[in-house]
A tleap script that builds the chain and sets N, CA, C and O, in Angstrom:
source leaprc.protein.ff14SB
mol = sequence {
  NMET ILE ILE PHE THR HIE VAL VAL ILE ALA
  LEU VAL THR ILE VAL LEU THR LEU VAL THR
  TYR VAL LYS PRO THR SER ARG ARG LEU LYS
  MET SER TYR THR GLY ILE THR LEU THR VAL
  VAL SER GLY SER TYR LEU ALA PHE SER LEU
  GLN SER ASN LEU LEU ARG THR CYS VAL THR
  GLY LEU VAL PHE VAL THR PHE THR SER ILE
  LEU THR TYR SER SER ARG ASN LYS LEU GLU
  TYR ALA GLU ASN LYS ILE LYS VAL GLU CGLN
}
set mol.1.N position { 36.525 -79.409 -28.892 }
set mol.1.CA position { 35.423 -79.864 -29.710 }
set mol.1.C position { 34.090 -79.730 -28.975 }
set mol.1.O position { 33.072 -79.399 -29.584 }
set mol.2.N position { 34.098 -79.986 -27.678 }
set mol.2.CA position { 32.849 -79.884 -26.916 }
set mol.2.C position { 32.371 -78.436 -26.849 }
set mol.2.O position { 31.167 -78.187 -26.795 }
set mol.3.N position { 33.293 -77.484 -26.850 }
set mol.3.CA position { 32.890 -76.075 -26.830 }
set mol.3.C position { 32.150 -75.734 -28.124 }
set mol.3.O position { 31.103 -75.087 -28.099 }
set mol.4.N position { 32.706 -76.174 -29.246 }
set mol.4.CA position { 32.067 -75.927 -30.534 }
set mol.4.C position { 30.681 -76.567 -30.565 }
set mol.4.O position { 29.714 -75.942 -31.001 }
set mol.5.N position { 30.587 -77.801 -30.107 }
set mol.5.CA position { 29.303 -78.503 -30.074 }
set mol.5.C position { 28.305 -77.770 -29.185 }
set mol.5.O position { 27.135 -77.629 -29.541 }
set mol.6.N position { 28.762 -77.311 -28.046 }
set mol.6.CA position { 27.896 -76.579 -27.118 }
set mol.6.C position { 27.364 -75.302 -27.762 }
set mol.6.O position { 26.175 -75.003 -27.651 }
set mol.7.N position { 28.221 -74.556 -28.427 }
set mol.7.CA position { 27.812 -73.300 -29.065 }
set mol.7.C position { 26.826 -73.573 -30.197 }
set mol.7.O position { 25.836 -72.857 -30.346 }
set mol.8.N position { 27.091 -74.600 -30.988 }
set mol.8.CA position { 26.185 -74.936 -32.087 }
set mol.8.C position { 24.821 -75.347 -31.538 }
set mol.8.O position { 23.791 -74.907 -32.049 }
set mol.9.N position { 24.807 -76.175 -30.515 }
set mol.9.CA position { 23.537 -76.596 -29.909 }
set mol.9.C position { 22.775 -75.382 -29.383 }
set mol.9.O position { 21.565 -75.274 -29.584 }
set mol.10.N position { 23.475 -74.472 -28.713 }
set mol.10.CA position { 22.824 -73.286 -28.151 }
set mol.10.C position { 22.243 -72.401 -29.254 }
set mol.10.O position { 21.108 -71.937 -29.141 }
set mol.11.N position { 23.002 -72.165 -30.308 }
set mol.11.CA position { 22.511 -71.317 -31.393 }
set mol.11.C position { 21.334 -71.953 -32.126 }
set mol.11.O position { 20.360 -71.275 -32.454 }
set mol.12.N position { 21.426 -73.242 -32.376 }
set mol.12.CA position { 20.315 -73.944 -33.030 }
set mol.12.C position { 19.078 -73.903 -32.139 }
set mol.12.O position { 17.962 -73.737 -32.631 }
set mol.13.N position { 19.271 -74.051 -30.846 }
set mol.13.CA position { 18.146 -74.002 -29.913 }
set mol.13.C position { 17.488 -72.628 -29.910 }
set mol.13.O position { 16.262 -72.530 -29.875 }
set mol.14.N position { 18.283 -71.574 -29.945 }
set mol.14.CA position { 17.713 -70.223 -29.974 }
set mol.14.C position { 16.903 -70.016 -31.247 }
set mol.14.O position { 15.787 -69.499 -31.195 }
set mol.15.N position { 17.452 -70.413 -32.383 }
set mol.15.CA position { 16.727 -70.272 -33.657 }
set mol.15.C position { 15.456 -71.114 -33.633 }
set mol.15.O position { 14.389 -70.644 -34.028 }
set mol.16.N position { 15.568 -72.346 -33.175 }
set mol.16.CA position { 14.407 -73.230 -33.103 }
set mol.16.C position { 13.334 -72.665 -32.171 }
set mol.16.O position { 12.143 -72.753 -32.470 }
set mol.17.N position { 13.743 -72.098 -31.070 }
set mol.17.CA position { 12.795 -71.517 -30.123 }
set mol.17.C position { 12.075 -70.325 -30.750 }
set mol.17.O position { 10.872 -70.149 -30.552 }
set mol.18.N position { 12.805 -69.509 -31.501 }
set mol.18.CA position { 12.176 -68.377 -32.185 }
set mol.18.C position { 11.193 -68.855 -33.255 }
set mol.18.O position { 10.098 -68.308 -33.385 }
set mol.19.N position { 11.584 -69.864 -34.012 }
set mol.19.CA position { 10.688 -70.428 -35.029 }
set mol.19.C position { 9.451 -71.023 -34.367 }
set mol.19.O position { 8.335 -70.861 -34.862 }
set mol.20.N position { 9.650 -71.701 -33.262 }
set mol.20.CA position { 8.528 -72.295 -32.526 }
set mol.20.C position { 7.581 -71.220 -32.022 }
set mol.20.O position { 6.366 -71.417 -32.013 }
set mol.21.N position { 8.122 -70.095 -31.606 }
set mol.21.CA position { 7.266 -69.002 -31.135 }
set mol.21.C position { 6.424 -68.441 -32.283 }
set mol.21.O position { 5.247 -68.132 -32.098 }
set mol.22.N position { 7.024 -68.311 -33.457 }
set mol.22.CA position { 6.311 -67.756 -34.602 }
set mol.22.C position { 5.253 -68.738 -35.111 }
set mol.22.O position { 4.128 -68.344 -35.418 }
set mol.23.N position { 5.620 -70.009 -35.198 }
set mol.23.CA position { 4.694 -71.028 -35.712 }
set mol.23.C position { 4.791 -72.282 -34.840 }
set mol.23.O position { 5.504 -73.227 -35.178 }
set mol.24.N position { 4.067 -72.284 -33.718 }
set mol.24.CA position { 4.209 -73.394 -32.767 }
set mol.24.C position { 3.551 -74.690 -33.244 }
set mol.24.O position { 2.446 -74.693 -33.787 }
set mol.25.N position { 4.273 -75.785 -33.019 }
set mol.25.CA position { 3.725 -77.135 -33.184 }
set mol.25.C position { 4.232 -77.957 -32.001 }
set mol.25.O position { 5.225 -77.598 -31.368 }
set mol.26.N position { 3.556 -79.042 -31.712 }
set mol.26.CA position { 4.003 -79.848 -30.574 }
set mol.26.C position { 5.364 -80.483 -30.860 }
set mol.26.O position { 6.156 -80.670 -29.936 }
set mol.27.N position { 5.649 -80.813 -32.102 }
set mol.27.CA position { 6.962 -81.379 -32.442 }
set mol.27.C position { 8.068 -80.356 -32.207 }
set mol.27.O position { 9.120 -80.692 -31.662 }
set mol.28.N position { 7.838 -79.119 -32.612 }
set mol.28.CA position { 8.840 -78.071 -32.387 }
set mol.28.C position { 9.033 -77.799 -30.903 }
set mol.28.O position { 10.150 -77.541 -30.455 }
set mol.29.N position { 7.942 -77.856 -30.137 }
set mol.29.CA position { 8.070 -77.658 -28.689 }
set mol.29.C position { 8.956 -78.739 -28.075 }
set mol.29.O position { 9.821 -78.442 -27.252 }
set mol.30.N position { 8.742 -79.977 -28.470 }
set mol.30.CA position { 9.575 -81.067 -27.948 }
set mol.30.C position { 11.031 -80.874 -28.347 }
set mol.30.O position { 11.936 -81.137 -27.556 }
set mol.31.N position { 11.254 -80.417 -29.570 }
set mol.31.CA position { 12.621 -80.155 -30.017 }
set mol.31.C position { 13.248 -79.009 -29.226 }
set mol.31.O position { 14.441 -79.045 -28.927 }
set mol.32.N position { 12.455 -77.995 -28.885 }
set mol.32.CA position { 12.957 -76.888 -28.069 }
set mol.32.C position { 13.344 -77.374 -26.680 }
set mol.32.O position { 14.400 -77.012 -26.161 }
set mol.33.N position { 12.481 -78.199 -26.076 }
set mol.33.CA position { 12.792 -78.754 -24.761 }
set mol.33.C position { 14.092 -79.551 -24.805 }
set mol.33.O position { 14.935 -79.438 -23.915 }
set mol.34.N position { 14.240 -80.354 -25.849 }
set mol.34.CA position { 15.455 -81.160 -25.997 }
set mol.34.C position { 16.682 -80.280 -26.172 }
set mol.34.O position { 17.725 -80.536 -25.571 }
set mol.35.N position { 16.563 -79.249 -26.989 }
set mol.35.CA position { 17.687 -78.334 -27.205 }
set mol.35.C position { 18.094 -77.601 -25.936 }
set mol.35.O position { 19.283 -77.449 -25.659 }
set mol.36.N position { 17.121 -77.152 -25.172 }
set mol.36.CA position { 17.424 -76.474 -23.902 }
set mol.36.C position { 18.143 -77.436 -22.969 }
set mol.36.O position { 19.142 -77.075 -22.347 }
set mol.37.N position { 17.636 -78.656 -22.872 }
set mol.37.CA position { 18.255 -79.656 -21.993 }
set mol.37.C position { 19.684 -79.968 -22.426 }
set mol.37.O position { 20.589 -80.009 -21.593 }
set mol.38.N position { 19.893 -80.188 -23.729 }
set mol.38.CA position { 21.234 -80.484 -24.229 }
set mol.38.C position { 22.200 -79.328 -23.978 }
set mol.38.O position { 23.366 -79.550 -23.652 }
set mol.39.N position { 21.719 -78.107 -24.128 }
set mol.39.CA position { 22.571 -76.945 -23.891 }
set mol.39.C position { 22.967 -76.846 -22.424 }
set mol.39.O position { 24.128 -76.585 -22.108 }
set mol.40.N position { 22.017 -77.051 -21.539 }
set mol.40.CA position { 22.320 -76.983 -20.108 }
set mol.40.C position { 23.281 -78.099 -19.701 }
set mol.40.O position { 24.212 -77.871 -18.930 }
set mol.41.N position { 23.051 -79.309 -20.224 }
set mol.41.CA position { 23.923 -80.437 -19.880 }
set mol.41.C position { 25.342 -80.197 -20.393 }
set mol.41.O position { 26.307 -80.369 -19.648 }
set mol.42.N position { 25.473 -79.801 -21.662 }
set mol.42.CA position { 26.817 -79.577 -22.203 }
set mol.42.C position { 27.495 -78.384 -21.533 }
set mol.42.O position { 28.708 -78.396 -21.326 }
set mol.43.N position { 26.724 -77.361 -21.194 }
set mol.43.CA position { 27.291 -76.211 -20.479 }
set mol.43.C position { 27.748 -76.572 -19.080 }
set mol.43.O position { 28.787 -76.097 -18.621 }
set mol.44.N position { 26.987 -77.400 -18.407 }
set mol.44.CA position { 27.393 -77.851 -17.069 }
set mol.44.C position { 28.669 -78.681 -17.139 }
set mol.44.O position { 29.569 -78.534 -16.312 }
set mol.45.N position { 28.730 -79.545 -18.128 }
set mol.45.CA position { 29.943 -80.349 -18.324 }
set mol.45.C position { 31.150 -79.444 -18.564 }
set mol.45.O position { 32.210 -79.640 -17.969 }
set mol.46.N position { 30.982 -78.455 -19.437 }
set mol.46.CA position { 32.087 -77.529 -19.724 }
set mol.46.C position { 32.503 -76.745 -18.483 }
set mol.46.O position { 33.694 -76.583 -18.217 }
set mol.47.N position { 31.529 -76.263 -17.732 }
set mol.47.CA position { 31.837 -75.454 -16.550 }
set mol.47.C position { 32.660 -76.234 -15.537 }
set mol.47.O position { 33.589 -75.695 -14.935 }
set mol.48.N position { 32.322 -77.485 -15.353 }
set mol.48.CA position { 33.038 -78.271 -14.345 }
set mol.48.C position { 34.319 -78.912 -14.875 }
set mol.48.O position { 35.276 -79.087 -14.122 }
set mol.49.N position { 34.349 -79.260 -16.144 }
set mol.49.CA position { 35.547 -79.904 -16.675 }
set mol.49.C position { 36.668 -78.911 -16.962 }
set mol.49.O position { 37.844 -79.252 -16.832 }
set mol.50.N position { 36.320 -77.699 -17.348 }
set mol.50.CA position { 37.335 -76.699 -17.677 }
set mol.50.C position { 37.675 -75.783 -16.510 }
set mol.50.O position { 38.562 -74.937 -16.616 }
set mol.51.N position { 36.972 -75.953 -15.401 }
set mol.51.CA position { 37.187 -75.093 -14.229 }
set mol.51.C position { 37.111 -73.613 -14.615 }
set mol.51.O position { 37.958 -72.805 -14.231 }
set mol.52.N position { 36.074 -73.286 -15.384 }
set mol.52.CA position { 35.920 -71.910 -15.853 }
set mol.52.C position { 35.354 -71.024 -14.751 }
set mol.52.O position { 34.979 -71.494 -13.677 }
set mol.53.N position { 35.306 -69.746 -15.045 }
set mol.53.CA position { 34.749 -68.776 -14.114 }
set mol.53.C position { 33.263 -69.100 -13.932 }
set mol.53.O position { 32.450 -68.840 -14.819 }
set mol.54.N position { 32.924 -69.661 -12.791 }
set mol.54.CA position { 31.579 -70.169 -12.566 }
set mol.54.C position { 30.535 -69.059 -12.556 }
set mol.54.O position { 29.421 -69.272 -13.035 }
set mol.55.N position { 30.857 -67.895 -12.031 }
set mol.55.CA position { 29.886 -66.803 -11.967 }
set mol.55.C position { 29.493 -66.358 -13.375 }
set mol.55.O position { 28.306 -66.216 -13.671 }
set mol.56.N position { 30.476 -66.139 -14.240 }
set mol.56.CA position { 30.188 -65.706 -15.606 }
set mol.56.C position { 29.423 -66.790 -16.364 }
set mol.56.O position { 28.485 -66.499 -17.105 }
set mol.57.N position { 29.828 -68.021 -16.173 }
set mol.57.CA position { 29.170 -69.140 -16.842 }
set mol.57.C position { 27.720 -69.256 -16.396 }
set mol.57.O position { 26.833 -69.461 -17.225 }
set mol.58.N position { 27.472 -69.130 -15.115 }
set mol.58.CA position { 26.116 -69.257 -14.596 }
set mol.58.C position { 25.218 -68.110 -15.060 }
set mol.58.O position { 24.046 -68.324 -15.370 }
set mol.59.N position { 25.761 -66.905 -15.108 }
set mol.59.CA position { 24.969 -65.763 -15.566 }
set mol.59.C position { 24.590 -65.945 -17.035 }
set mol.59.O position { 23.440 -65.720 -17.414 }
set mol.60.N position { 25.550 -66.352 -17.858 }
set mol.60.CA position { 25.270 -66.581 -19.273 }
set mol.60.C position { 24.242 -67.694 -19.446 }
set mol.60.O position { 23.310 -67.564 -20.238 }
set mol.61.N position { 24.410 -68.778 -18.712 }
set mol.61.CA position { 23.457 -69.884 -18.775 }
set mol.61.C position { 22.075 -69.481 -18.299 }
set mol.61.O position { 21.071 -69.912 -18.866 }
set mol.62.N position { 22.016 -68.662 -17.269 }
set mol.62.CA position { 20.738 -68.196 -16.745 }
set mol.62.C position { 20.018 -67.324 -17.759 }
set mol.62.O position { 18.803 -67.435 -17.919 }
set mol.63.N position { 20.748 -66.464 -18.443 }
set mol.63.CA position { 20.147 -65.621 -19.485 }
set mol.63.C position { 19.604 -66.499 -20.607 }
set mol.63.O position { 18.484 -66.288 -21.072 }
set mol.64.N position { 20.391 -67.482 -21.046 }
set mol.64.CA position { 19.953 -68.395 -22.109 }
set mol.64.C position { 18.694 -69.144 -21.697 }
set mol.64.O position { 17.708 -69.156 -22.435 }
set mol.65.N position { 18.720 -69.763 -20.534 }
set mol.65.CA position { 17.582 -70.567 -20.081 }
set mol.65.C position { 16.347 -69.685 -19.883 }
set mol.65.O position { 15.238 -70.094 -20.227 }
set mol.66.N position { 16.522 -68.500 -19.343 }
set mol.66.CA position { 15.389 -67.598 -19.145 }
set mol.66.C position { 14.764 -67.214 -20.484 }
set mol.66.O position { 13.548 -67.302 -20.653 }
set mol.67.N position { 15.591 -66.791 -21.428 }
set mol.67.CA position { 15.110 -66.372 -22.748 }
set mol.67.C position { 14.379 -67.504 -23.462 }
set mol.67.O position { 13.259 -67.323 -23.938 }
set mol.68.N position { 15.009 -68.659 -23.533 }
set mol.68.CA position { 14.402 -69.774 -24.260 }
set mol.68.C position { 13.179 -70.334 -23.525 }
set mol.68.O position { 12.225 -70.781 -24.162 }
set mol.69.N position { 13.204 -70.312 -22.211 }
set mol.69.CA position { 12.059 -70.818 -21.449 }
set mol.69.C position { 10.833 -69.918 -21.611 }
set mol.69.O position { 9.713 -70.409 -21.759 }
set mol.70.N position { 11.045 -68.613 -21.584 }
set mol.70.CA position { 9.921 -67.684 -21.771 }
set mol.70.C position { 9.313 -67.859 -23.159 }
set mol.70.O position { 8.092 -67.910 -23.307 }
set mol.71.N position { 10.170 -67.951 -24.174 }
set mol.71.CA position { 9.656 -68.146 -25.534 }
set mol.71.C position { 8.955 -69.494 -25.683 }
set mol.71.O position { 7.914 -69.584 -26.333 }
set mol.72.N position { 9.515 -70.530 -25.089 }
set mol.72.CA position { 8.898 -71.855 -25.175 }
set mol.72.C position { 7.557 -71.887 -24.446 }
set mol.72.O position { 6.595 -72.480 -24.934 }
set mol.73.N position { 7.497 -71.258 -23.293 }
set mol.73.CA position { 6.243 -71.172 -22.542 }
set mol.73.C position { 5.190 -70.413 -23.345 }
set mol.73.O position { 4.036 -70.833 -23.418 }
set mol.74.N position { 5.589 -69.302 -23.942 }
set mol.74.CA position { 4.660 -68.525 -24.765 }
set mol.74.C position { 4.209 -69.320 -25.987 }
set mol.74.O position { 3.045 -69.251 -26.384 }
set mol.75.N position { 5.122 -70.064 -26.574 }
set mol.75.CA position { 4.779 -70.897 -27.728 }
set mol.75.C position { 3.768 -71.967 -27.344 }
set mol.75.O position { 2.818 -72.229 -28.082 }
set mol.76.N position { 3.977 -72.573 -26.201 }
set mol.76.CA position { 3.044 -73.600 -25.736 }
set mol.76.C position { 1.653 -73.012 -25.513 }
set mol.76.O position { 0.647 -73.634 -25.853 }
set mol.77.N position { 1.604 -71.817 -24.944 }
set mol.77.CA position { 0.315 -71.158 -24.726 }
set mol.77.C position { -0.367 -70.819 -26.049 }
set mol.77.O position { -1.579 -70.990 -26.181 }
set mol.78.N position { 0.404 -70.338 -27.031 }
set mol.78.CA position { -0.157 -70.038 -28.344 }
set mol.78.C position { -0.703 -71.299 -28.995 }
set mol.78.O position { -1.773 -71.270 -29.602 }
set mol.79.N position { 0.021 -72.404 -28.875 }
set mol.79.CA position { -0.424 -73.661 -29.462 }
set mol.79.C position { -1.707 -74.155 -28.789 }
set mol.79.O position { -2.635 -74.592 -29.470 }
set mol.80.N position { -1.759 -74.089 -27.472 }
set mol.80.CA position { -2.966 -74.513 -26.752 }
set mol.80.C position { -4.162 -73.648 -27.136 }
set mol.80.O position { -5.268 -74.156 -27.321 }
set mol.81.N position { -3.939 -72.346 -27.255 }
set mol.81.CA position { -5.020 -71.446 -27.640 }
set mol.81.C position { -5.530 -71.802 -29.027 }
set mol.81.O position { -6.739 -71.864 -29.247 }
set mol.82.N position { -4.616 -72.035 -29.964 }
set mol.82.CA position { -5.009 -72.378 -31.334 }
set mol.82.C position { -5.764 -73.708 -31.369 }
set mol.82.O position { -6.761 -73.839 -32.078 }
set mol.83.N position { -5.290 -74.689 -30.607 }
set mol.83.CA position { -5.987 -75.984 -30.581 }
set mol.83.C position { -7.369 -75.873 -29.960 }
set mol.83.O position { -8.315 -76.499 -30.437 }
set mol.84.N position { -7.497 -75.079 -28.896 }
set mol.84.CA position { -8.800 -74.905 -28.256 }
set mol.84.C position { -9.745 -74.130 -29.164 }
set mol.84.O position { -10.944 -74.409 -29.194 }
set mol.85.N position { -9.219 -73.168 -29.899 }
set mol.85.CA position { -10.030 -72.376 -30.815 }
set mol.85.C position { -10.592 -73.274 -31.928 }
set mol.85.O position { -11.745 -73.120 -32.332 }
set mol.86.N position { -9.784 -74.194 -32.411 }
set mol.86.CA position { -10.236 -75.125 -33.442 }
set mol.86.C position { -11.329 -76.044 -32.897 }
set mol.86.O position { -12.307 -76.326 -33.589 }
set mol.87.N position { -11.164 -76.509 -31.664 }
set mol.87.CA position { -12.155 -77.409 -31.056 }
set mol.87.C position { -13.485 -76.691 -30.855 }
set mol.87.O position { -14.543 -77.288 -31.057 }
set mol.88.N position { -13.447 -75.420 -30.462 }
set mol.88.CA position { -14.661 -74.654 -30.208 }
set mol.88.C position { -15.413 -74.412 -31.521 }
set mol.88.O position { -16.643 -74.460 -31.553 }
set mol.89.N position { -14.678 -74.156 -32.592 }
set mol.89.CA position { -15.316 -73.886 -33.875 }
set mol.89.C position { -15.976 -75.111 -34.480 }
set mol.89.O position { -16.884 -74.980 -35.301 }
set mol.90.N position { -15.543 -76.281 -34.092 }
set mol.90.CA position { -16.133 -77.494 -34.644 }
set mol.90.C position { -17.381 -77.776 -33.922 }
set mol.90.O position { -18.057 -78.761 -34.219 }
savepdb mol mol.pdb
quit
């Protein structure tokens, strides 16, 4: 059951991160941070509880965290730019 939960959390996080990149809001950013954290925590639990192949697990986790972190960072920058642009126009 934890594997299914982990996969669902990871997929939802990827979709949420993509949506956040397209249309960033601070609420979506917080949700992305939470999703990334939950995925890493559940993945770490799975890696140690199931005694899985640690190298493969770490590489997959690293790819996930890298992808979602880059998109989240870019989303945050887009949001800051948009907020600063609004402040300058006023």
